[in-house]
N, CA, C and O atoms as CSV, one atom per row, in Angstrom:
chain,resi,resn,atom,element,x,y,z
A,1,MET,N,N,0.690,-1.257,0.078
A,1,MET,CA,C,-0.044,0.485,0.067
A,1,MET,C,C,0.872,1.636,-0.185
A,1,MET,O,O,1.810,2.230,0.346
A,2,LEU,N,N,0.365,1.648,-0.923
A,2,LEU,CA,C,1.176,3.865,-1.405
A,2,LEU,C,C,0.305,4.785,0.381
A,2,LEU,O,O,-0.770,5.146,0.859
A,3,VAL,N,N,1.480,4.725,0.603
A,3,VAL,CA,C,1.325,6.886,0.963
A,3,VAL,C,C,1.433,7.573,1.415
A,3,VAL,O,O,2.393,7.536,2.184
A,4,SER,N,N,0.462,9.040,1.393
A,4,SER,CA,C,1.704,10.638,1.553
A,4,SER,C,C,1.115,11.118,2.894
A,4,SER,O,O,0.024,11.410,3.384
A,5,ILE,N,N,2.234,11.055,3.180
A,5,ILE,CA,C,2.326,12.578,4.180
A,5,ILE,C,C,2.612,13.171,3.443
A,5,ILE,O,O,3.161,13.182,2.341
A,6,VAL,N,N,1.708,14.374,4.923
A,6,VAL,CA,C,2.871,16.159,4.038
A,6,VAL,C,C,3.163,16.695,5.942
A,6,VAL,O,O,2.322,16.868,6.825
A,7,TYR,N,N,3.889,16.757,5.965
A,7,TYR,CA,C,4.258,17.510,7.135
A,7,TYR,C,C,4.244,19.142,6.792
A,7,TYR,O,O,3.931,19.801,5.801
A,8,MET,N,N,4.943,19.573,8.653
A,8,MET,CA,C,5.062,20.746,8.629
A,8,MET,C,C,6.565,21.084,9.763
A,8,MET,O,O,6.642,20.557,10.873
A,9,SER,N,N,7.392,21.812,9.339
A,9,SER,CA,C,8.043,21.798,10.961
A,9,SER,C,C,9.164,23.683,10.620
A,9,SER,O,O,8.978,24.700,9.952
A,10,ARG,N,N,10.269,23.148,11.588
A,10,ARG,CA,C,10.442,24.785,12.157
A,10,ARG,C,C,12.098,24.706,11.986
A,10,ARG,O,O,12.399,23.618,12.476
A,11,ALA,N,N,13.003,25.200,11.633
A,11,ALA,CA,C,14.017,24.782,11.373
A,11,ALA,C,C,14.512,25.391,12.931
A,11,ALA,O,O,14.519,26.605,13.135
A,12,VAL,N,N,14.911,24.425,13.967
A,12,VAL,CA,C,15.917,25.326,14.811
A,12,VAL,C,C,16.918,26.043,14.947
A,12,VAL,O,O,17.164,26.716,15.947
A,13,VAL,N,N,17.676,25.955,13.821
A,13,VAL,CA,C,18.792,26.740,13.819
A,13,VAL,C,C,18.613,27.020,11.976
A,13,VAL,O,O,18.321,26.348,10.987
A,14,PRO,N,N,19.032,28.576,12.330
A,14,PRO,CA,C,18.288,28.698,10.077
A,14,PRO,C,C,19.170,27.900,9.643
A,14,PRO,O,O,20.023,27.422,10.392
A,15,PHE,N,N,19.071,27.516,7.806
A,15,PHE,CA,C,19.657,26.392,7.505
A,15,PHE,C,C,20.335,27.221,6.452
A,15,PHE,O,O,19.720,27.849,5.589
A,16,ASP,N,N,22.106,27.172,6.620
A,16,ASP,CA,C,22.393,28.580,5.111
A,16,ASP,C,C,22.079,27.441,4.213
A,16,ASP,O,O,21.375,26.458,4.445
A,17,ASP,N,N,22.813,27.800,3.018
A,17,ASP,CA,C,22.629,27.136,1.311
A,17,ASP,C,C,23.416,26.036,1.821
A,17,ASP,O,O,22.718,25.114,2.243
A,18,GLU,N,N,24.953,25.820,1.928
A,18,GLU,CA,C,25.731,24.251,2.924
A,18,GLU,C,C,25.225,23.496,3.091
A,18,GLU,O,O,25.085,22.493,2.391
A,19,ALA,N,N,24.446,23.952,4.873
A,19,ALA,CA,C,23.120,22.855,5.889
A,19,ALA,C,C,22.231,22.115,4.350
A,19,ALA,O,O,22.126,20.998,3.842
A,20,LEU,N,N,21.691,23.638,4.043
A,20,LEU,CA,C,20.879,22.538,2.848
A,20,LEU,C,C,21.106,21.436,1.970
A,20,LEU,O,O,20.608,20.331,1.754
A,21,ALA,N,N,22.080,22.173,1.528
A,21,ALA,CA,C,22.775,21.157,0.152
A,21,ALA,C,C,23.072,19.528,0.819
A,21,ALA,O,O,23.030,18.410,0.305
A,22,VAL,N,N,23.389,20.023,2.228
A,22,VAL,CA,C,23.922,18.868,2.842
A,22,VAL,C,C,22.667,17.501,2.885
A,22,VAL,O,O,22.727,16.417,2.303
A,23,LEU,N,N,21.533,18.061,3.829
A,23,LEU,CA,C,20.246,17.951,4.421
A,23,LEU,C,C,19.404,17.270,2.910
A,23,LEU,O,O,18.751,16.228,2.878
A,24,LEU,N,N,19.601,17.983,2.036
A,24,LEU,CA,C,19.093,17.397,0.564
A,24,LEU,C,C,19.927,16.597,-0.636
A,24,LEU,O,O,19.818,16.735,-1.854
A,25,ALA,N,N,20.913,15.597,0.231
A,25,ALA,CA,C,21.643,15.304,-0.722
A,25,ALA,C,C,21.673,13.915,0.542
A,25,ALA,O,O,21.123,13.186,-0.284
A,26,GLU,N,N,21.794,13.225,1.451
A,26,GLU,CA,C,20.995,12.926,2.580
A,26,GLU,C,C,20.666,12.574,2.636
A,26,GLU,O,O,20.885,11.492,3.180
A,27,SER,N,N,19.049,13.143,1.896
A,27,SER,CA,C,17.771,13.229,2.096
A,27,SER,C,C,17.393,11.960,0.203
A,27,SER,O,O,16.408,11.330,-0.182
A,28,ARG,N,N,18.369,12.122,-0.204
A,28,ARG,CA,C,17.477,12.166,-1.903
A,28,ARG,C,C,18.111,10.813,-1.679
A,28,ARG,O,O,17.392,9.880,-2.038
A,29,LEU,N,N,19.809,10.333,-0.945
A,29,LEU,CA,C,19.988,9.271,-0.898
A,29,LEU,C,C,18.723,8.457,-0.257
A,29,LEU,O,O,17.834,7.883,-0.885
A,30,ARG,N,N,18.947,8.606,1.807
A,30,ARG,CA,C,18.149,7.651,1.736
A,30,ARG,C,C,16.560,7.339,1.263
A,30,ARG,O,O,15.883,6.322,1.411
A,31,ASN,N,N,16.336,8.254,0.818
A,31,ASN,CA,C,14.489,7.827,0.346
A,31,ASN,C,C,14.787,7.222,-0.893
A,31,ASN,O,O,14.016,6.477,-1.498
A,32,GLU,N,N,15.773,7.511,-1.215
A,32,GLU,CA,C,15.731,6.224,-2.631
A,32,GLU,C,C,15.855,4.842,-2.907
A,32,GLU,O,O,15.569,4.051,-3.805
A,33,ALA,N,N,16.439,4.854,-1.691
A,33,ALA,CA,C,17.089,3.483,-1.428
A,33,ALA,C,C,15.884,2.871,-0.033
A,33,ALA,O,O,16.227,1.874,0.602
A,34,LEU,N,N,14.482,3.603,0.320
A,34,LEU,CA,C,13.567,3.571,0.746
A,34,LEU,C,C,12.397,3.386,0.545
A,34,LEU,O,O,11.470,3.266,1.346
A,35,GLY,N,N,12.430,3.343,-1.157
A,35,GLY,CA,C,11.634,3.772,-2.268
A,35,GLY,C,C,10.032,5.016,-1.983
A,35,GLY,O,O,8.879,5.127,-2.401
A,36,VAL,N,N,11.019,5.747,-0.970
A,36,VAL,CA,C,10.776,7.501,-0.914
A,36,VAL,C,C,10.537,9.088,-1.607
A,36,VAL,O,O,11.147,10.144,-1.440
A,37,SER,N,N,9.623,8.803,-2.264
A,37,SER,CA,C,9.339,10.515,-3.464
A,37,SER,C,C,8.549,11.740,-2.404
A,37,SER,O,O,7.654,11.829,-1.563
A,38,GLY,N,N,9.421,12.439,-3.003
A,38,GLY,CA,C,8.194,13.871,-2.471
A,38,GLY,C,C,8.275,15.164,-2.880
A,38,GLY,O,O,7.840,15.435,-3.999
A,39,LEU,N,N,8.769,16.061,-2.164
A,39,LEU,CA,C,8.344,17.690,-2.564
A,39,LEU,C,C,8.626,18.096,-1.544
A,39,LEU,O,O,7.717,17.993,-0.720
A,40,LEU,N,N,10.362,18.950,-0.868
A,40,LEU,CA,C,10.355,19.843,0.204
A,40,LEU,C,C,10.354,21.219,-0.024
A,40,LEU,O,O,11.263,21.922,-0.465
A,41,LEU,N,N,9.462,21.457,0.254
A,41,LEU,CA,C,9.938,23.136,0.645
A,41,LEU,C,C,9.916,24.026,1.324
A,41,LEU,O,O,8.964,24.428,1.992
A,42,ALA,N,N,11.196,24.547,1.225
A,42,ALA,CA,C,11.841,25.821,2.421
A,42,ALA,C,C,11.141,26.898,2.450
A,42,ALA,O,O,10.758,27.096,1.297
A,43,LYS,N,N,10.636,27.979,3.374
A,43,LYS,CA,C,10.399,29.443,2.943
A,43,LYS,C,C,10.800,30.042,4.572
A,43,LYS,O,O,11.362,29.249,5.326
A,44,GLY,N,N,10.489,31.452,5.068
A,44,GLY,CA,C,10.938,31.408,5.332
A,44,GLY,C,C,11.315,30.855,7.522
A,44,GLY,O,O,10.982,31.120,8.677
A,45,GLY,N,N,12.171,30.018,6.706
A,45,GLY,CA,C,12.376,29.329,8.455
A,45,GLY,C,C,11.631,28.167,8.730
A,45,GLY,O,O,11.716,27.419,9.703
A,46,ARG,N,N,10.862,28.108,7.713
A,46,ARG,CA,C,9.878,26.489,7.877
A,46,ARG,C,C,10.263,25.935,6.534
A,46,ARG,O,O,10.737,26.368,5.483
A,47,PHE,N,N,9.571,24.003,7.367
A,47,PHE,CA,C,9.599,23.340,6.524
A,47,PHE,C,C,8.074,22.872,5.707
A,47,PHE,O,O,7.108,22.614,6.425
A,48,MET,N,N,7.976,22.811,4.647
A,48,MET,CA,C,6.734,22.195,3.990
A,48,MET,C,C,7.037,20.467,4.020
A,48,MET,O,O,7.363,20.311,2.843
A,49,GLN,N,N,7.070,19.945,4.260
A,49,GLN,CA,C,7.230,17.981,2.819
A,49,GLN,C,C,6.252,17.095,2.495
A,49,GLN,O,O,5.742,16.130,3.064
A,50,LEU,N,N,6.151,17.472,1.777
A,50,LEU,CA,C,5.278,15.276,1.005
A,50,LEU,C,C,6.096,14.506,0.566
A,50,LEU,O,O,6.539,14.225,-0.548
A,51,LEU,N,N,6.243,14.205,1.527
A,51,LEU,CA,C,6.951,12.132,1.419
A,51,LEU,C,C,5.349,11.385,1.218
A,51,LEU,O,O,4.183,11.647,1.517
A,52,GLU,N,N,6.058,10.387,0.572
A,52,GLU,CA,C,4.862,9.111,-0.226
A,52,GLU,C,C,5.641,8.066,-0.593
A,52,GLU,O,O,6.851,8.261,-0.708
A,53,GLY,N,N,5.062,6.715,-0.853
A,53,GLY,CA,C,6.222,5.087,-0.739
A,53,GLY,C,C,4.939,4.883,-0.295
A,53,GLY,O,O,3.792,5.304,-0.143
A,54,PRO,N,N,6.028,3.713,-0.126
A,54,PRO,CA,C,5.571,2.689,0.821
A,54,PRO,C,C,4.951,2.506,2.397
A,54,PRO,O,O,5.819,2.618,3.263
A,55,ALA,N,N,3.849,2.294,2.791
A,55,ALA,CA,C,3.673,3.104,4.403
A,55,ALA,C,C,4.814,2.652,5.317
A,55,ALA,O,O,4.942,3.570,6.128
A,56,TRP,N,N,5.623,1.785,5.563
A,56,TRP,CA,C,6.052,1.785,6.051
A,56,TRP,C,C,7.585,2.578,6.206
A,56,TRP,O,O,8.382,2.802,7.118
A,57,SER,N,N,7.497,2.806,4.993
A,57,SER,CA,C,9.094,3.454,4.343
A,57,SER,C,C,8.998,4.974,4.634
A,57,SER,O,O,9.954,5.711,4.875
A,58,VAL,N,N,7.572,5.355,4.568
A,58,VAL,CA,C,7.621,7.087,5.062
A,58,VAL,C,C,6.702,6.818,6.321
A,58,VAL,O,O,5.973,7.799,6.178
A,59,ASP,N,N,6.229,6.204,7.424
A,59,ASP,CA,C,6.370,6.610,8.672
A,59,ASP,C,C,7.610,6.387,8.660
A,59,ASP,O,O,8.254,7.390,8.969
A,60,ASP,N,N,8.516,5.056,8.324
A,60,ASP,CA,C,9.807,5.068,8.968
A,60,ASP,C,C,10.508,7.144,8.655
A,60,ASP,O,O,10.769,8.015,9.486
A,61,ARG,N,N,10.538,7.154,7.852
A,61,ARG,CA,C,10.945,8.253,7.325
A,61,ARG,C,C,10.157,9.687,8.223
A,61,ARG,O,O,11.038,10.180,8.928
A,62,PHE,N,N,9.467,10.086,8.311
A,62,PHE,CA,C,8.431,10.311,9.521
A,62,PHE,C,C,9.171,10.350,10.776
A,62,PHE,O,O,9.808,11.354,11.095
A,63,ALA,N,N,9.110,9.176,11.591
A,63,ALA,CA,C,9.716,9.032,12.748
A,63,ALA,C,C,10.700,8.982,12.395
A,63,ALA,O,O,10.783,7.761,12.263
A,64,VAL,N,N,12.144,9.563,11.932
A,64,VAL,CA,C,13.109,10.088,11.377
A,64,VAL,C,C,12.801,11.224,11.595
A,64,VAL,O,O,13.009,11.798,12.664
A,65,ILE,N,N,12.315,11.664,10.707
A,65,ILE,CA,C,12.478,13.695,11.317
A,65,ILE,C,C,11.698,14.200,11.855
A,65,ILE,O,O,11.713,15.431,11.815
A,66,ALA,N,N,10.617,13.507,12.636
A,66,ALA,CA,C,10.346,14.106,13.817
A,66,ALA,C,C,11.304,14.085,14.889
A,66,ALA,O,O,11.175,14.769,15.905
A,67,LYS,N,N,12.235,13.328,14.676
A,67,LYS,CA,C,13.040,13.020,16.867
A,67,LYS,C,C,15.179,13.910,16.286
A,67,LYS,O,O,16.135,14.081,17.042
A,68,ASP,N,N,15.045,14.319,14.250
A,68,ASP,CA,C,15.385,15.176,14.005
A,68,ASP,C,C,15.680,15.736,14.789
A,68,ASP,O,O,14.789,16.056,15.576
A,69,PRO,N,N,17.140,16.220,15.083
A,69,PRO,CA,C,17.613,18.265,16.408
A,69,PRO,C,C,17.241,18.760,15.035
A,69,PRO,O,O,16.016,18.883,15.018
A,70,ARG,N,N,17.765,19.096,13.883
A,70,ARG,CA,C,17.156,19.445,13.360
A,70,ARG,C,C,15.463,20.337,13.165
A,70,ARG,O,O,15.264,21.550,13.099
A,71,HIS,N,N,14.874,19.670,13.136
A,71,HIS,CA,C,13.600,20.406,13.557
A,71,HIS,C,C,13.247,20.226,14.365
A,71,HIS,O,O,13.510,19.359,15.198
A,72,GLY,N,N,12.120,21.483,14.322
A,72,GLY,CA,C,11.308,21.652,15.658
A,72,GLY,C,C,10.229,21.799,15.779
A,72,GLY,O,O,10.066,22.579,14.841
A,73,GLU,N,N,9.110,21.660,16.273
A,73,GLU,CA,C,7.813,22.098,15.989
A,73,GLU,C,C,7.218,21.513,14.593
A,73,GLU,O,O,6.781,22.084,13.593
A,74,VAL,N,N,7.440,19.622,15.060
A,74,VAL,CA,C,6.865,18.756,13.711
A,74,VAL,C,C,5.654,18.907,13.838
A,74,VAL,O,O,5.325,19.496,14.868
A,75,LYS,N,N,4.427,18.425,12.810
A,75,LYS,CA,C,3.379,18.678,12.622
A,75,LYS,C,C,3.230,17.572,11.524
A,75,LYS,O,O,3.600,17.848,10.383
A,76,SER,N,N,2.751,16.435,11.775
A,76,SER,CA,C,2.160,15.892,9.900
A,76,SER,C,C,-0.004,16.645,9.920
A,76,SER,O,O,-1.002,16.464,10.617
A,77,LEU,N,N,0.178,17.035,9.328
A,77,LEU,CA,C,-0.753,17.723,8.515
A,77,LEU,C,C,-2.595,16.756,8.081
A,77,LEU,O,O,-3.814,16.664,8.225
A,78,VAL,N,N,-1.028,16.181,7.350
A,78,VAL,CA,C,-1.817,14.800,6.290
A,78,VAL,C,C,-1.380,13.735,5.765
A,78,VAL,O,O,-0.573,13.648,4.840
A,79,ARG,N,N,-2.143,12.504,6.605
A,79,ARG,CA,C,-2.069,10.826,6.021
A,79,ARG,C,C,-2.995,10.455,4.659
A,79,ARG,O,O,-4.165,10.824,4.563
A,80,GLU,N,N,-2.470,9.863,3.873
A,80,GLU,CA,C,-3.610,9.360,2.987
A,80,GLU,C,C,-2.352,8.383,2.353
A,80,GLU,O,O,-1.132,8.254,2.256
A,81,ASP,N,N,-3.855,7.733,1.960
A,81,ASP,CA,C,-3.491,6.481,1.567
A,81,ASP,C,C,-3.730,6.680,-0.049
A,81,ASP,O,O,-4.838,6.973,-0.499
A,82,ILE,N,N,-2.323,6.447,-1.040
A,82,ILE,CA,C,-2.959,6.827,-2.180
A,82,ILE,C,C,-2.623,5.761,-3.375
A,82,ILE,O,O,-2.001,4.711,-3.211
A,83,GLU,N,N,-3.019,6.118,-4.289
A,83,GLU,CA,C,-3.358,4.272,-5.681
A,83,GLU,C,C,-2.107,4.462,-6.734
A,83,GLU,O,O,-1.777,3.606,-7.554
A,84,ARG,N,N,-1.150,6.393,-6.475
A,84,ARG,CA,C,-0.380,6.246,-7.252
A,84,ARG,C,C,0.201,6.423,-6.679
A,84,ARG,O,O,-0.095,6.228,-5.500
A,85,ARG,N,N,1.844,7.070,-7.105
A,85,ARG,CA,C,2.791,8.583,-6.989
A,85,ARG,C,C,2.905,9.468,-7.356
A,85,ARG,O,O,3.010,9.643,-8.570
A,86,ARG,N,N,2.943,10.544,-6.395
A,86,ARG,CA,C,2.270,11.735,-7.854
A,86,ARG,C,C,3.772,12.983,-8.460
A,86,ARG,O,O,3.702,14.068,-9.038
A,87,PHE,N,N,4.968,12.180,-7.987
A,87,PHE,CA,C,6.542,12.301,-8.279
A,87,PHE,C,C,7.480,11.521,-8.070
A,87,PHE,O,O,8.578,11.523,-7.515
A,88,ASP,N,N,6.661,10.675,-8.769
A,88,ASP,CA,C,7.261,9.671,-8.684
A,88,ASP,C,C,8.728,9.857,-9.254
A,88,ASP,O,O,8.894,10.859,-9.950
A,89,GLY,N,N,9.778,9.049,-9.057
A,89,GLY,CA,C,10.717,9.137,-9.698
A,89,GLY,C,C,11.615,11.263,-8.881
A,89,GLY,O,O,12.694,11.717,-9.263
A,90,TRP,N,N,10.803,11.860,-7.985
A,90,TRP,CA,C,11.786,12.627,-6.955
A,90,TRP,C,C,12.393,12.077,-6.298
A,90,TRP,O,O,11.713,11.629,-5.375
A,91,SER,N,N,13.415,11.819,-6.233
A,91,SER,CA,C,13.897,11.129,-4.750
A,91,SER,C,C,13.715,11.828,-3.573
A,91,SER,O,O,13.657,11.202,-2.515
A,92,MET,N,N,13.573,13.547,-3.604
A,92,MET,CA,C,12.741,14.503,-3.589
A,92,MET,C,C,13.550,16.041,-3.872
A,92,MET,O,O,14.638,16.552,-3.610
A,93,ALA,N,N,12.350,16.384,-4.534
A,93,ALA,CA,C,11.962,17.644,-5.784
A,93,ALA,C,C,12.138,18.630,-3.732
A,93,ALA,O,O,11.734,18.415,-2.589
A,94,TYR,N,N,13.224,19.951,-4.676
A,94,TYR,CA,C,13.211,21.161,-3.643
A,94,TYR,C,C,12.943,21.764,-4.213
A,94,TYR,O,O,12.983,21.603,-5.433
A,95,ARG,N,N,12.367,23.168,-3.419
A,95,ARG,CA,C,12.458,24.730,-4.226
A,95,ARG,C,C,12.143,25.784,-2.385
A,95,ARG,O,O,11.290,25.766,-1.498
A,96,ALA,N,N,13.500,26.587,-2.689
A,96,ALA,CA,C,13.371,27.846,-1.982
A,96,ALA,C,C,13.012,28.767,-2.815
A,96,ALA,O,O,13.034,28.723,-4.045
A,97,LEU,N,N,12.642,29.699,-2.051
A,97,LEU,CA,C,11.259,30.725,-2.587
A,97,LEU,C,C,12.334,31.958,-2.885
A,97,LEU,O,O,12.063,32.882,-3.651
A,98,ASP,N,N,13.531,31.847,-2.206
A,98,ASP,CA,C,14.680,32.872,-1.798
A,98,ASP,C,C,16.155,32.763,-2.827
A,98,ASP,O,O,17.087,33.513,-3.118
A,99,ASP,N,N,15.816,31.662,-3.083
A,99,ASP,CA,C,17.509,31.424,-3.294
A,99,ASP,C,C,17.366,30.812,-5.241
A,99,ASP,O,O,17.025,29.896,-5.990
A,100,ALA,N,N,17.927,32.158,-5.147
A,100,ALA,CA,C,17.986,32.170,-7.193
A,100,ALA,C,C,18.945,31.011,-7.807
A,100,ALA,O,O,18.652,30.378,-8.821
A,101,ASP,N,N,20.090,30.828,-7.076
A,101,ASP,CA,C,21.284,30.400,-7.061
A,101,ASP,C,C,19.962,28.365,-7.514
A,101,ASP,O,O,20.087,27.636,-8.498
A,102,VAL,N,N,19.129,28.223,-6.527
A,102,VAL,CA,C,18.776,27.173,-6.808
A,102,VAL,C,C,18.126,26.432,-7.936
A,102,VAL,O,O,17.720,25.271,-7.908
A,103,ARG,N,N,18.084,27.373,-9.043
A,103,ARG,CA,C,17.457,26.592,-10.253
A,103,ARG,C,C,18.528,25.309,-10.498
A,103,ARG,O,O,18.117,24.174,-10.256
A,104,SER,N,N,20.029,25.523,-11.023
A,104,SER,CA,C,20.350,24.134,-10.913
A,104,SER,C,C,21.124,23.620,-10.720
A,104,SER,O,O,22.232,23.221,-11.078
A,105,GLU,N,N,19.944,23.652,-9.598
A,105,GLU,CA,C,20.121,22.128,-7.850
A,105,GLU,C,C,19.650,20.924,-8.854
A,105,GLU,O,O,19.863,21.153,-10.045
A,106,GLU,N,N,19.115,19.825,-8.572
A,106,GLU,CA,C,18.925,18.398,-9.201
A,106,GLU,C,C,17.817,19.379,-8.240
A,106,GLU,O,O,18.014,20.400,-7.582
A,107,GLY,N,N,16.325,18.392,-8.547
A,107,GLY,CA,C,15.093,18.502,-8.543
A,107,GLY,C,C,14.783,19.874,-8.125
A,107,GLY,O,O,14.278,20.134,-7.033
A,108,PHE,N,N,15.225,21.113,-9.386
A,108,PHE,CA,C,14.267,21.792,-8.879
A,108,PHE,C,C,12.670,21.676,-8.732
A,108,PHE,O,O,12.265,20.691,-9.350
A,109,SER,N,N,11.656,22.387,-8.101
A,109,SER,CA,C,10.966,22.949,-9.250
A,109,SER,C,C,10.474,24.836,-8.651
A,109,SER,O,O,10.772,25.642,-7.769
A,110,PRO,N,N,9.616,24.713,-9.788
A,110,PRO,CA,C,8.952,25.643,-9.949
A,110,PRO,C,C,8.379,25.837,-8.458
A,110,PRO,O,O,8.864,26.667,-7.689
A,111,PHE,N,N,7.497,25.148,-8.181
A,111,PHE,CA,C,6.481,25.304,-8.135
A,111,PHE,C,C,6.234,26.423,-6.719
A,111,PHE,O,O,5.063,26.638,-6.408
A,112,LEU,N,N,6.923,26.844,-6.215
A,112,LEU,CA,C,6.639,27.927,-5.381
A,112,LEU,C,C,7.260,29.314,-6.151
A,112,LEU,O,O,7.400,30.354,-5.507
A,113,SER,N,N,7.577,29.237,-7.429
A,113,SER,CA,C,6.983,30.474,-7.587
A,113,SER,C,C,6.739,30.963,-8.448
A,113,SER,O,O,7.179,31.899,-9.115
A,114,GLY,N,N,5.133,29.584,-8.501
A,114,GLY,CA,C,3.333,30.027,-8.563
A,114,GLY,C,C,3.674,29.724,-10.400
A,114,GLY,O,O,2.893,30.508,-10.940
A,115,THR,N,N,4.395,29.029,-11.450
A,115,THR,CA,C,4.726,28.749,-12.438
A,115,THR,C,C,4.427,27.404,-13.004
A,115,THR,O,O,4.354,27.039,-14.177
A,116,MET,N,N,4.217,26.524,-11.482
A,116,MET,CA,C,4.066,25.319,-12.594
A,116,MET,C,C,2.188,24.734,-11.149
A,116,MET,O,O,1.830,25.282,-10.107
A,117,ASP,N,N,1.643,23.627,-11.819
A,117,ASP,CA,C,1.160,23.437,-10.798
A,117,ASP,C,C,0.594,21.849,-10.864
A,117,ASP,O,O,1.340,20.984,-11.324
A,118,PHE,N,N,-0.306,21.618,-10.544
A,118,PHE,CA,C,0.138,19.750,-10.428
A,118,PHE,C,C,-0.898,19.596,-10.954
A,118,PHE,O,O,-1.840,20.387,-11.015
A,119,PRO,N,N,-0.751,17.994,-11.606
A,119,PRO,CA,C,-1.705,17.347,-12.918
A,119,PRO,C,C,-3.275,17.253,-11.986
A,119,PRO,O,O,-3.248,17.148,-10.760
A,120,ARG,N,N,-4.373,17.300,-12.638
A,120,ARG,CA,C,-5.855,17.285,-12.205
A,120,ARG,C,C,-5.678,16.626,-10.855
A,120,ARG,O,O,-5.894,17.189,-9.782
A,121,SER,N,N,-4.995,14.567,-11.107
A,121,SER,CA,C,-5.983,13.470,-9.925
A,121,SER,C,C,-5.101,14.535,-9.261
A,121,SER,O,O,-5.776,15.565,-9.275
A,122,PHE,N,N,-3.798,14.804,-8.629
A,122,PHE,CA,C,-3.650,14.901,-8.002
A,122,PHE,C,C,-4.029,16.886,-7.157
A,122,PHE,O,O,-3.895,17.003,-5.939
A,123,ASP,N,N,-4.560,18.448,-8.224
A,123,ASP,CA,C,-4.739,18.989,-7.236
A,123,ASP,C,C,-6.015,18.711,-6.110
A,123,ASP,O,O,-5.900,19.202,-4.987
A,124,ARG,N,N,-6.989,18.065,-6.390
A,124,ARG,CA,C,-7.915,18.031,-5.387
A,124,ARG,C,C,-7.512,17.424,-4.120
A,124,ARG,O,O,-8.225,17.431,-3.117
A,125,THR,N,N,-6.581,17.004,-4.178
A,125,THR,CA,C,-6.166,16.728,-2.937
A,125,THR,C,C,-6.154,17.767,-1.227
A,125,THR,O,O,-6.488,18.940,-1.060
A,126,SER,N,N,-5.809,17.092,-0.548
A,126,SER,CA,C,-5.795,17.643,0.121
A,126,SER,C,C,-4.481,17.902,0.535
A,126,SER,O,O,-4.339,18.992,1.091
A,127,ALA,N,N,-3.453,17.184,0.417
A,127,ALA,CA,C,-1.416,17.322,0.141
A,127,ALA,C,C,-1.715,18.383,-1.057
A,127,ALA,O,O,-0.762,19.122,-0.813
A,128,ALA,N,N,-2.152,18.801,-1.826
A,128,ALA,CA,C,-2.106,19.218,-3.081
A,128,ALA,C,C,-2.655,21.703,-2.770
A,128,ALA,O,O,-2.184,22.759,-3.193
A,129,TRP,N,N,-4.006,21.218,-1.683
A,129,TRP,CA,C,-4.314,21.952,-1.205
A,129,TRP,C,C,-3.858,22.964,-0.290
A,129,TRP,O,O,-4.269,24.124,-0.302
A,130,LEU,N,N,-2.438,22.198,1.020
A,130,LEU,CA,C,-1.347,22.601,1.754
A,130,LEU,C,C,-0.518,22.866,0.916
A,130,LEU,O,O,-0.541,23.974,0.381
A,131,LEU,N,N,0.230,22.124,0.653
A,131,LEU,CA,C,1.330,22.989,-0.448
A,131,LEU,C,C,1.460,24.337,-1.258
A,131,LEU,O,O,2.333,25.117,-1.636
A,132,LYS,N,N,-0.194,24.129,-1.320
A,132,LYS,CA,C,-0.646,25.877,-1.574
A,132,LYS,C,C,-0.695,26.426,-0.844
A,132,LYS,O,O,0.020,27.405,-1.060
A,133,TRP,N,N,-1.312,26.501,0.407
A,133,TRP,CA,C,-1.151,26.858,1.212
A,133,TRP,C,C,0.421,27.321,2.095
A,133,TRP,O,O,1.139,28.198,2.576
A,134,PHE,N,N,0.328,26.774,1.981
A,134,PHE,CA,C,2.498,27.470,2.076
A,134,PHE,C,C,2.700,27.849,1.361
A,134,PHE,O,O,3.379,28.797,1.756
A,135,ARG,N,N,2.605,27.969,-0.860
A,135,ARG,CA,C,3.132,28.700,-1.205
A,135,ARG,C,C,2.896,30.200,-1.541
A,135,ARG,O,O,3.544,31.180,-1.909
A,136,ASP,N,N,1.132,29.723,-1.095
A,136,ASP,CA,C,1.065,31.531,-1.214
A,136,ASP,C,C,0.765,32.521,0.245
A,136,ASP,O,O,0.262,33.644,0.189
A,137,ARG,N,N,1.317,31.633,1.898
A,137,ARG,CA,C,1.198,32.614,2.741
A,137,ARG,C,C,2.844,33.494,2.534
A,137,ARG,O,O,3.802,33.444,1.763
A,138,GLU,N,N,2.456,34.200,3.641
A,138,GLU,CA,C,4.254,35.348,3.658
A,138,GLU,C,C,4.385,34.717,4.909
A,138,GLU,O,O,3.458,34.275,5.587
A,139,LEU,N,N,5.493,34.700,5.158
A,139,LEU,CA,C,6.489,33.205,6.715
A,139,LEU,C,C,8.178,34.292,5.806
A,139,LEU,O,O,9.050,34.473,4.956
A,140,HIS,N,N,7.293,34.668,7.234
A,140,HIS,CA,C,9.633,35.532,7.479
A,140,HIS,C,C,10.358,34.808,8.449
A,140,HIS,O,O,10.027,34.012,9.328
A,141,ASP,N,N,11.817,35.452,7.933
A,141,ASP,CA,C,12.767,33.914,9.181
A,141,ASP,C,C,12.548,34.254,10.441
A,141,ASP,O,O,12.209,35.268,11.051
A,142,LEU,N,N,12.894,32.880,10.742
A,142,LEU,CA,C,12.179,33.057,12.213
A,142,LEU,C,C,13.928,33.211,13.414
A,142,LEU,O,O,13.830,33.360,14.632
């Protein structure tokens, strides 16, 4: 069974570009090995992430993230069964709203810039609504 989790967290300490690059590299390796795909959004010292894959893998990844000392206020917003992946082939797509250099980063997504929308089959889901909510809110660094 495939599941999807969307969660939001706060960076305990500011993530500079180097720390974020390390986090992304580690996440991509682990996620690929576990069969987890998804999307990570970073904005205003906060993260929103969608993880999808086999239930045991996604639940395991979320449990690890919830205990990671770099993340605070980790909140699971939605967990749902899915018929198919929405981010297949993305071990971790990434987008930071205010980082122009990230466009060359592997997995870059134009989602936060508002120039990308989801397929109709995903667009009407709770997960899509939450991701769009995060994109459209004014969030400032903590």
